[in-house]
C-alpha positions as CSV (number, residue, x, y, z in Angstrom):
1,X,-119.3,13.1,-133.9
2,X,-115.8,12.8,-132.5
3,X,-116.7,10.6,-129.5
4,X,-115.5,7.0,-129.0
5,X,-118.3,4.5,-128.4
6,X,-118.4,1.0,-126.9
7,X,-119.6,-1.8,-129.2
8,X,-123.4,-1.9,-129.4
9,X,-124.8,-5.4,-128.9
10,X,-128.4,-4.1,-129.3
11,X,-128.2,-2.8,-132.9
12,X,-128.4,-4.5,-136.2
13,X,-131.5,-6.5,-135.6
14,X,-133.8,-7.2,-138.6
15,X,-137.4,-8.2,-139.1
16,X,-138.8,-10.8,-141.5
17,X,-142.2,-9.1,-141.6
18,X,-143.2,-7.8,-145.1
19,X,-142.8,-4.1,-145.6
20,X,-145.6,-1.9,-147.0
21,X,-145.1,-0.4,-150.4
22,X,-142.9,2.8,-150.5
23,X,-142.4,3.0,-146.7
24,X,-141.2,6.3,-145.2
25,X,-137.7,6.0,-143.7
26,X,-137.9,5.5,-139.9
27,X,-136.5,8.2,-137.7
28,X,-135.0,6.5,-134.7
29,X,-134.8,9.8,-132.7
30,X,-138.5,10.5,-133.3
31,X,-139.5,6.9,-132.6
32,X,-137.7,7.0,-129.2
33,X,-138.7,10.5,-128.3
34,X,-142.0,9.7,-126.5
35,X,-140.4,7.2,-124.2
36,X,-137.3,9.4,-123.7
37,X,-139.6,12.4,-123.0
38,X,-141.4,10.5,-120.3
39,X,-138.2,9.3,-118.7
40,X,-136.7,12.8,-118.7
41,X,-139.8,14.4,-117.2
42,X,-140.1,11.8,-114.5
43,X,-136.3,12.0,-113.7
44,X,-136.5,15.8,-113.7
45,X,-139.4,15.8,-111.2
46,X,-137.6,13.4,-108.8
47,X,-134.3,15.3,-109.2
48,X,-136.0,18.7,-108.5
49,X,-137.7,17.3,-105.4
50,X,-134.5,15.8,-104.3
51,X,-132.5,19.0,-104.8
52,X,-135.0,21.3,-103.2
53,X,-135.3,19.1,-100.1
54,X,-131.6,18.7,-99.7
55,X,-130.8,22.4,-100.3
56,X,-133.5,23.4,-97.7
57,X,-131.8,21.1,-95.3
58,X,-128.4,22.4,-96.0
59,X,-129.7,25.9,-95.7
60,X,-131.1,25.2,-92.3
61,X,-127.9,23.5,-91.2
62,X,-125.8,26.5,-92.4
63,X,-128.0,28.9,-90.3
64,X,-127.5,26.8,-87.2
65,X,-123.8,26.6,-87.7
66,X,-123.3,30.3,-88.5
67,X,-125.4,31.5,-85.6
68,X,-124.3,29.1,-82.8
69,X,-121.1,27.2,-83.7
70,X,-118.8,28.7,-86.3
71,X,-117.4,32.2,-87.1
72,X,-116.1,33.8,-90.3
73,X,-112.6,32.4,-89.8
74,X,-113.8,28.8,-89.6
75,X,-116.0,29.4,-92.7
76,X,-112.9,30.7,-94.4
77,X,-110.9,27.5,-93.7
78,X,-113.9,25.4,-94.8
79,X,-114.1,27.4,-98.0
80,X,-110.4,26.7,-98.8
81,X,-110.9,23.0,-98.2
82,X,-114.1,22.8,-100.2
83,X,-112.5,24.7,-103.1
84,X,-109.6,22.2,-103.4
85,X,-112.0,19.3,-103.1
86,X,-114.2,20.5,-105.9
87,X,-111.2,21.0,-108.2
88,X,-109.9,17.5,-107.5
89,X,-113.3,16.0,-108.0
90,X,-113.5,17.5,-111.5
91,X,-110.6,15.2,-112.6
92,X,-110.5,12.4,-110.0
93,X,-111.7,9.7,-112.5
94,X,-110.1,11.2,-115.6
95,X,-113.5,11.9,-117.1
96,X,-114.1,8.2,-117.9
97,X,-117.1,7.9,-115.6
98,X,-119.2,9.9,-118.2
99,X,-118.8,7.0,-120.6
100,X,-121.2,5.0,-118.5
101,X,-123.9,7.7,-119.3
102,X,-122.9,8.6,-122.8
103,X,-121.7,5.5,-124.7
104,X,-124.1,3.3,-126.5
105,X,-124.5,-0.4,-126.0
106,X,-124.2,-2.6,-122.9
107,X,-122.4,-0.4,-120.4
108,X,-121.7,-3.4,-118.2
109,X,-119.2,-4.7,-120.8
110,X,-116.8,-1.8,-120.2
111,X,-117.8,-0.8,-116.6
112,X,-115.1,-2.9,-114.9
113,X,-112.4,-1.1,-116.9
114,X,-114.0,2.3,-116.0
115,X,-114.0,1.3,-112.3
116,X,-110.3,0.3,-112.4
117,X,-109.2,3.5,-114.1
118,X,-111.4,5.7,-111.8
119,X,-110.2,4.0,-108.6
120,X,-106.5,4.2,-109.6
121,X,-106.6,7.8,-110.7
122,X,-108.5,9.0,-107.6
123,X,-106.2,7.1,-105.3
124,X,-103.1,8.6,-106.8
125,X,-104.6,12.0,-106.8
126,X,-105.3,11.7,-103.1
127,X,-101.8,10.6,-102.3
128,X,-100.4,13.6,-104.1
129,X,-102.8,15.9,-102.2
130,X,-101.9,14.4,-98.8
131,X,-98.3,15.1,-99.4
132,X,-98.8,18.6,-100.7
133,X,-101.6,19.7,-98.3
134,X,-99.4,22.0,-96.1
135,X,-97.9,23.7,-99.1
136,X,-101.3,24.2,-100.8
137,X,-102.9,25.5,-97.6
138,X,-100.0,28.0,-97.1
139,X,-100.2,29.2,-100.7
140,X,-103.9,29.9,-100.2
141,X,-103.2,31.9,-97.1
142,X,-104.7,29.4,-94.7
143,X,-102.1,27.2,-93.1
144,X,-104.7,25.8,-90.6
145,X,-106.5,24.2,-93.5
146,X,-103.9,21.4,-94.1
147,X,-105.5,18.9,-91.8
148,X,-109.0,19.7,-93.0
149,X,-107.8,19.2,-96.6
150,X,-106.3,15.8,-95.8
151,X,-109.5,14.5,-94.3
152,X,-112.1,16.2,-96.6
153,X,-110.2,15.0,-99.8
154,X,-110.8,11.4,-98.8
155,X,-114.0,12.1,-100.6
156,X,-112.0,12.1,-103.8
157,X,-111.2,8.3,-103.5
158,X,-114.8,7.5,-102.4
159,X,-116.3,9.4,-105.3
160,X,-113.9,7.7,-107.7
161,X,-115.2,4.3,-106.7
162,X,-118.9,5.5,-106.8
163,X,-118.6,6.8,-110.3
164,X,-119.7,3.5,-111.9
165,X,-122.8,2.7,-109.9
166,X,-123.8,6.3,-109.8
167,X,-123.3,6.5,-113.6
168,X,-125.7,3.6,-114.1
169,X,-128.4,5.4,-112.1
170,X,-128.0,8.5,-114.2
171,X,-128.0,6.5,-117.4
172,X,-131.3,4.9,-116.5
173,X,-132.8,8.2,-115.2
174,X,-133.3,6.5,-111.8
175,X,-133.6,9.7,-109.8
176,X,-136.1,8.3,-107.4
177,X,-133.5,5.9,-106.1
178,X,-130.9,8.7,-106.1
179,X,-133.2,10.8,-103.9
180,X,-133.3,8.1,-101.2
181,X,-129.5,7.8,-101.4
182,X,-128.9,11.5,-101.2
183,X,-131.3,11.8,-98.3
184,X,-129.4,9.2,-96.3
185,X,-126.2,11.1,-97.2
186,X,-127.6,14.3,-95.9
187,X,-129.0,12.9,-92.7
188,X,-125.9,11.0,-91.5
189,X,-123.4,13.5,-92.9
190,X,-125.1,16.5,-91.3
191,X,-125.6,14.7,-88.0
192,X,-121.8,14.1,-87.8
193,X,-121.1,17.7,-88.8
194,X,-123.4,19.2,-86.2
195,X,-122.2,16.9,-83.5
196,X,-118.5,17.7,-84.1
197,X,-119.1,21.4,-84.6
198,X,-120.8,21.8,-81.2
199,X,-118.0,19.8,-79.7
200,X,-115.6,22.4,-80.8
201,X,-114.0,20.7,-83.9
202,X,-114.4,23.9,-86.0
203,X,-113.9,23.4,-89.8
204,X,-112.9,19.8,-89.3
205,X,-116.5,19.0,-88.5
206,X,-117.3,19.7,-92.2
207,X,-114.6,17.4,-93.3
208,X,-115.7,14.3,-91.4
209,X,-119.3,15.0,-92.2
210,X,-118.5,15.0,-95.9
211,X,-116.6,11.8,-95.6
212,X,-119.4,10.0,-93.8
213,X,-121.9,11.3,-96.3
214,X,-119.9,10.1,-99.3
215,X,-119.5,6.6,-97.8
216,X,-123.2,6.4,-97.5
217,X,-123.6,7.5,-101.1
218,X,-121.2,4.8,-102.3
219,X,-123.0,2.1,-100.4
220,X,-126.4,3.3,-101.5
221,X,-125.4,3.5,-105.2
222,X,-123.8,0.0,-105.0
223,X,-127.0,-1.5,-103.6
224,X,-129.2,0.4,-106.1
225,X,-127.1,-0.8,-109.1
226,X,-126.0,-4.3,-108.0
227,X,-123.2,-6.0,-109.8
228,X,-121.5,-2.7,-111.0
229,X,-118.6,-2.7,-108.5
230,X,-116.5,-5.2,-110.4
231,X,-112.9,-4.5,-111.3
232,X,-111.5,-5.5,-114.6
233,X,-109.1,-4.4,-117.4
234,X,-109.3,-4.3,-121.1
235,X,-106.4,-2.4,-122.7
236,X,-108.4,-1.5,-125.8
237,X,-111.3,-0.2,-123.8
238,X,-108.9,1.7,-121.5
239,X,-107.4,3.5,-124.5
240,X,-110.8,4.4,-125.9
241,X,-112.0,5.6,-122.4
242,X,-109.0,7.8,-121.9
243,X,-109.4,9.3,-125.4
244,X,-113.0,10.1,-124.5
245,X,-112.5,11.1,-120.9
246,X,-109.3,13.1,-120.6
247,X,-110.5,16.1,-122.7
248,X,-113.7,16.2,-120.6
249,X,-111.8,16.0,-117.4
250,X,-109.5,18.8,-118.5
251,X,-112.5,20.9,-119.4
252,X,-114.3,20.1,-116.2
253,X,-111.2,21.0,-114.1
254,X,-111.0,24.3,-116.0
255,X,-114.7,24.9,-115.3
256,X,-114.4,24.3,-111.6
257,X,-111.2,26.4,-111.4
258,X,-113.2,29.2,-112.9
259,X,-115.9,29.0,-110.3
260,X,-113.4,28.6,-107.4
261,X,-110.4,30.7,-108.2
262,X,-112.1,33.6,-106.5
263,X,-111.9,31.7,-103.2
264,X,-108.2,31.2,-103.7
265,X,-107.7,34.9,-104.5
266,X,-109.7,36.2,-101.5
267,X,-107.9,33.8,-99.1
268,X,-104.5,34.7,-100.4
269,X,-105.0,38.4,-100.5
270,X,-107.6,39.4,-97.9
271,X,-107.3,36.7,-95.2
272,X,-109.6,34.1,-93.6
273,X,-112.2,36.5,-92.1
274,X,-112.9,38.3,-95.4
275,X,-112.9,34.8,-97.0
276,X,-115.5,33.7,-94.5
277,X,-117.8,36.6,-95.5
278,X,-117.2,36.0,-99.2
279,X,-117.9,32.2,-98.9
280,X,-121.2,32.9,-97.1
281,X,-122.2,35.4,-99.9
282,X,-121.1,33.0,-102.6
283,X,-123.0,30.1,-101.0
284,X,-126.2,32.2,-100.8
285,X,-125.8,33.2,-104.5
286,X,-125.5,29.5,-105.3
287,X,-129.0,28.7,-103.9
288,X,-130.7,29.1,-107.3
289,X,-127.9,27.3,-109.0
290,X,-128.0,24.4,-106.6
291,X,-131.8,24.1,-106.3
292,X,-132.7,24.5,-110.0
293,X,-129.6,23.9,-112.1
294,X,-128.3,20.9,-110.2
295,X,-131.7,19.2,-110.5
296,X,-131.6,19.8,-114.3
297,X,-128.0,18.7,-114.7
298,X,-128.8,15.3,-113.3
299,X,-130.8,14.6,-116.4
300,X,-129.7,17.2,-119.0
301,X,-126.5,15.4,-120.0
302,X,-128.2,12.1,-120.5
303,X,-131.1,13.8,-122.3
304,X,-128.9,15.8,-124.6
305,X,-126.9,12.7,-125.4
306,X,-130.0,10.9,-126.6
307,X,-130.8,13.9,-128.9
308,X,-127.3,14.5,-130.1
309,X,-127.9,12.9,-133.5
310,X,-130.9,15.1,-134.3
311,X,-129.8,18.8,-134.5
312,X,-133.3,20.2,-134.7
313,X,-134.5,18.1,-131.7
314,X,-131.4,19.1,-129.8
315,X,-131.9,22.8,-130.5
316,X,-135.5,22.6,-129.4
317,X,-134.7,20.6,-126.2
318,X,-131.9,23.0,-125.3
319,X,-133.9,26.2,-125.8
320,X,-136.8,24.9,-123.8
321,X,-134.6,23.6,-121.0
322,X,-132.8,27.0,-120.8
323,X,-136.2,28.8,-120.7
324,X,-137.4,26.6,-117.9
325,X,-134.2,27.1,-115.9
326,X,-134.0,30.9,-116.4
327,X,-137.7,31.4,-115.7
328,X,-137.4,29.5,-112.4
329,X,-134.1,31.2,-111.4
330,X,-134.6,34.9,-112.2
331,X,-137.0,35.6,-109.3
332,X,-134.8,34.0,-106.7
333,X,-131.8,36.0,-108.0
334,X,-133.6,39.3,-108.1
335,X,-135.1,38.9,-104.5
336,X,-131.7,37.9,-103.0
337,X,-129.9,40.7,-104.8
338,X,-132.4,43.4,-103.9
339,X,-132.9,42.4,-100.3
340,X,-129.3,41.2,-99.6
341,X,-128.6,43.0,-96.3
342,X,-132.0,42.5,-94.6
343,X,-132.1,38.8,-95.6
344,X,-128.6,38.1,-94.3
345,X,-129.3,40.0,-91.0
346,X,-132.6,38.2,-90.5
347,X,-131.3,34.8,-91.4
348,X,-127.7,34.6,-90.2
349,X,-127.4,37.5,-87.7
350,X,-125.8,40.9,-87.6
351,X,-122.2,39.7,-87.6
352,X,-122.5,38.5,-91.2
353,X,-123.8,41.7,-92.8
354,X,-120.5,42.5,-94.4
355,X,-121.3,39.7,-96.8
356,X,-124.3,41.6,-98.2
357,X,-122.3,44.1,-100.2
358,X,-121.0,41.3,-102.5
359,X,-124.2,39.4,-102.9
360,X,-126.0,41.4,-105.6
361,X,-123.0,41.0,-108.0
362,X,-122.7,37.3,-107.1
363,X,-126.4,36.8,-107.9
364,X,-125.8,38.1,-111.4
365,X,-122.9,35.7,-111.7
366,X,-125.2,32.9,-110.5
367,X,-127.6,33.6,-113.3
368,X,-124.8,33.4,-115.8
369,X,-123.5,30.2,-114.3
370,X,-126.9,28.5,-114.7
371,X,-126.9,29.2,-118.5
372,X,-123.3,28.3,-118.8
373,X,-123.6,25.0,-117.0
374,X,-126.5,23.9,-119.3
375,X,-124.5,25.0,-122.3
376,X,-121.5,23.0,-121.0
377,X,-123.6,19.8,-120.8
378,X,-125.0,20.3,-124.3
379,X,-121.5,20.9,-125.8
380,X,-120.2,17.8,-124.0
381,X,-123.1,15.7,-125.3
382,X,-122.5,16.7,-129.0
383,X,-118.7,16.3,-128.8
384,X,-117.7,19.9,-128.9
385,X,-114.6,19.3,-126.7
386,X,-112.4,21.9,-128.4
387,X,-115.1,24.6,-127.8
388,X,-115.2,23.7,-124.1
389,X,-111.5,24.1,-123.8
390,X,-111.6,27.4,-125.6
391,X,-114.4,28.8,-123.4
392,X,-113.1,27.6,-120.1
393,X,-109.4,28.4,-120.9
394,X,-110.3,32.0,-121.9
395,X,-112.5,32.4,-118.9
396,X,-109.8,31.3,-116.4
397,X,-107.0,33.2,-118.2
398,X,-109.0,36.5,-118.1
399,X,-110.4,35.9,-114.6
400,X,-107.2,35.5,-112.6
401,X,-105.6,38.9,-113.3
402,X,-108.9,40.7,-113.1
403,X,-109.7,39.2,-109.7
404,X,-106.3,40.0,-108.3
405,X,-106.6,43.6,-109.3
406,X,-110.2,44.1,-108.1
407,X,-109.5,42.4,-104.8
408,X,-106.8,45.0,-104.0
409,X,-109.1,47.8,-105.2
410,X,-112.4,47.0,-103.5
411,X,-112.1,43.8,-101.4
412,X,-114.7,41.1,-101.7
413,X,-117.1,43.5,-103.6
414,X,-114.4,44.1,-106.2
415,X,-113.9,40.3,-106.6
416,X,-117.6,39.9,-107.2
417,X,-117.6,42.7,-109.7
418,X,-114.6,41.3,-111.5
419,X,-116.4,37.9,-111.8
420,X,-119.4,39.5,-113.5
421,X,-117.3,41.7,-115.8
422,X,-115.4,38.7,-117.2
423,X,-118.4,36.3,-117.4
424,X,-120.8,38.8,-119.0
425,X,-118.3,40.6,-121.3
426,X,-116.2,37.7,-122.5
427,X,-117.6,34.3,-121.6
428,X,-121.3,34.7,-122.6
429,X,-120.4,35.8,-126.2
430,X,-117.9,32.9,-126.6
431,X,-120.5,30.4,-125.4
432,X,-123.0,31.7,-127.9
433,X,-120.5,31.2,-130.7
434,X,-119.8,27.6,-129.5
435,X,-123.5,26.8,-129.3
436,X,-124.2,28.3,-132.8
437,X,-121.5,26.0,-134.2
438,X,-123.4,23.1,-132.6
439,X,-126.7,24.1,-134.3
440,X,-128.3,26.2,-131.6
441,X,-128.7,29.8,-132.8
442,X,-128.8,33.0,-130.7
443,X,-132.4,33.5,-131.7
444,X,-133.6,30.4,-129.8
445,X,-131.6,31.5,-126.7
446,X,-133.0,35.1,-126.9
447,X,-136.5,33.7,-127.1
448,X,-135.9,31.5,-124.0
449,X,-134.6,34.4,-122.0
450,X,-136.7,37.4,-123.1
451,X,-139.8,37.1,-120.9
452,X,-137.9,36.1,-117.7
453,X,-135.5,39.0,-118.1
454,X,-138.4,41.4,-118.6
455,X,-140.1,40.0,-115.5
456,X,-136.8,40.3,-113.6
457,X,-136.6,44.0,-114.5
458,X,-140.1,44.5,-113.2
459,X,-139.4,42.7,-110.0
460,X,-136.3,44.8,-109.4
461,X,-138.3,48.0,-109.8
462,X,-140.9,46.7,-107.4
463,X,-138.3,45.6,-104.8
464,X,-136.4,48.9,-104.9
465,X,-139.6,51.0,-104.9
466,X,-141.2,49.2,-101.9
467,X,-138.1,48.6,-99.7
468,X,-138.0,52.2,-98.2
469,X,-141.7,52.5,-97.4
470,X,-142.2,48.9,-96.2
471,X,-138.9,48.7,-94.1
472,X,-136.8,45.5,-93.6
473,X,-138.7,43.5,-91.0
474,X,-139.7,39.9,-91.6
475,X,-143.3,40.7,-92.5
476,X,-142.1,43.6,-94.7
477,X,-139.7,41.3,-96.6
478,X,-142.5,38.7,-97.1
479,X,-144.9,41.4,-98.4
480,X,-142.3,42.8,-100.8
481,X,-141.4,39.3,-102.1
482,X,-145.0,38.4,-102.6
483,X,-145.8,41.6,-104.6
484,X,-142.7,41.3,-106.7
485,X,-143.4,37.6,-107.5
486,X,-146.9,38.5,-108.6
487,X,-145.5,41.1,-111.0
488,X,-143.0,38.6,-112.3
489,X,-145.7,36.0,-112.9
490,X,-147.8,38.4,-115.0
491,X,-144.7,39.2,-117.1
492,X,-143.8,35.5,-117.9
493,X,-147.3,34.2,-118.6
494,X,-147.0,34.8,-122.4
495,X,-144.2,32.2,-122.4
496,X,-146.1,29.4,-120.8
497,X,-146.8,27.5,-124.0
498,X,-143.1,27.7,-125.0
499,X,-142.1,26.4,-121.5
500,X,-144.6,23.5,-121.8
501,X,-143.3,22.6,-125.3
502,X,-146.6,23.5,-127.0
503,X,-146.8,24.9,-130.5
504,X,-149.9,26.4,-132.2
505,X,-151.0,23.0,-133.4
506,X,-151.0,21.7,-129.8
507,X,-153.3,24.3,-128.3
508,X,-157.0,23.2,-127.9
509,X,-159.5,24.6,-130.4
510,X,-163.2,24.5,-130.4
511,X,-164.6,21.8,-132.7
512,X,-161.4,19.8,-132.8
513,X,-162.3,16.1,-132.7
514,X,-161.3,14.2,-129.6
515,X,-159.5,11.6,-131.7
516,X,-156.7,14.1,-132.2
517,X,-155.8,14.0,-128.5
518,X,-153.4,11.1,-128.7
519,X,-151.6,12.8,-131.6
520,X,-151.2,16.0,-129.6
521,X,-149.9,14.0,-126.6
522,X,-147.3,12.3,-128.8
523,X,-146.2,15.6,-130.3
524,X,-145.8,17.0,-126.8
525,X,-143.7,14.1,-125.7
526,X,-141.4,14.5,-128.7
527,X,-140.5,18.1,-127.9
């Protein structure tokens, strides 16, 4: 694997105990798998709880702001600032922060160099953005966003410093601690945003809320991983870190540019009001991505990294993770796509219904994004950096002209359609080729997606068939959703053993002796 690694002080130990005759060669991946499996499952549970709670809180906050404090134009300014911030965050620490999670050995030996590189790069990036903010805002069709950009992008510097302690929490699968930190971030950051919004600060309320929340995260991570905020410098480590991190930072920047270039196109061609509607629709389409995919990504990279030296274990782990994600995401995507207009009217109010026309297409994009993000983490873990550049570069190069053309043809709906056209027609096949080169064949991916896609088709038919006779009131929407979910559940039941990681040998049979139970438990942990 073409990945630089820090020296490992924990390897090379020997034992003086006599070996049995003709011993079988040990498999370190298999030996570590039960412990790793328990860690991943525990971290995934905490991460899912964390993400669901926070996203429900963000959802409620968004409803309050959209109904009582901010209009489409303010949401458009916020969308521009958020887009620039996300792109900068993708490269603010030059990708070296991932070494804390990925490299073997004692991470505290090279953590001071990581912290120094990350802080310097994020600080320089912010200085450049501060100077260029008026120009950037003007190019994106939102001159009023310059001040919001300068404040919100302070998060770049804060995040750069927080990379090291946050990386240690991810490395150790300490998602329980991360849940507490993120909860404090949400409570204090949201309180500031709401207070300023109702005082008439407009989009600037988002900026200061984000800064306060990120400061809380930095302090919390530093307390949860004590001793990690120490600066230092080792030239040899720095060169190795940059060789490792720069390609990943470039690929990450391309990935976020792909996700956010539509905001830039809409703002520059259609104006702030249309951008506000589009941002709302895009945020709604991101609910499944944020609730399910973000929870998985907090453990997926660390988990794939541990399995990277065992192609079979990696392929099994990836296909099962993809199956779980798709199974959990499809029903949310289908319901939001099929009930777009009544959901937006009931939740956000009638002034936001123009956003509904773009939502079904963006839900399809959200489903593709979930699979793409998991594939991205897997390719990073196995060192397929060239494949990442190829995928993201092709995606962005094809997307820009398509979005510009479709924006002029059909407004925000055209932009949504162009996104799906490029993602489904070009990017998915290229990702499949890249994964196949990494040892994950299309057969495994098809198996992971088959039952959820069948269930999604059944759900869509139920929603479309019941919407006219049931109407679009709140009780009607609840009834349609319940019936559709019941149909989906019946369709995906045959895949339950696959999702749980059980094979034929793991299923209980009559007459099997109880002594085999520990073996079955061990096999399940290894999957």
